[in-house]
C-alpha positions in Angstrom: 0.0 0.0 0.0 1.3 3.4 -0.9 1.4 6.5 1.3 -1.8 8.5 0.9 0.2 11.7 1.0 2.7 10.7 -1.8 0.6 12.4 -4.5 0.6 15.6 -2.4 4.3 15.5 -1.9 4.9 14.8 -5.6 2.8 17.8 -6.5 4.6 20.1 -4.0 8.0 19.0 -5.3 6.8 19.6 -8.9 5.6 23.1 -8.0 8.8 24.0 -6.2 10.9 22.8 -9.2 8.7 24.8 -11.5 9.2 28.0 -9.5 12.9 27.4 -9.4 13.1 27.0 -13.2 11.0 30.1 -13.7 13.3 32.1 -11.4 11.0 32.8 -8.5 13.0 30.7 -6.1 16.7 30.1 -5.5 18.0 26.6 -5.0 20.9 25.5 -2.7 21.9 21.9 -2.8 21.3 19.1 -5.2 17.8 18.8 -6.7 17.7 15.1 -6.3 14.8 15.0 -3.8 13.3 17.6 -1.5 15.5 16.6 1.4 18.7 17.3 -0.5 18.1 21.0 -1.2 16.8 24.2 0.3 14.9 27.0 -1.5 14.3 30.7 -0.8 12.7 33.6 -2.6 14.9 35.1 -5.2 15.8 38.7 -4.5 14.9 41.2 -7.2 
């Protein structure tokens, strides 16, 4: 049986990566999985 929250976590990770690639967030670390990197708002 899968974790009922796995779809939610996958969606959150997808949205974070999308915002990183669009330039809204900055990434620090390796974008392997959410526990391997940190994000913050990009300063304008």
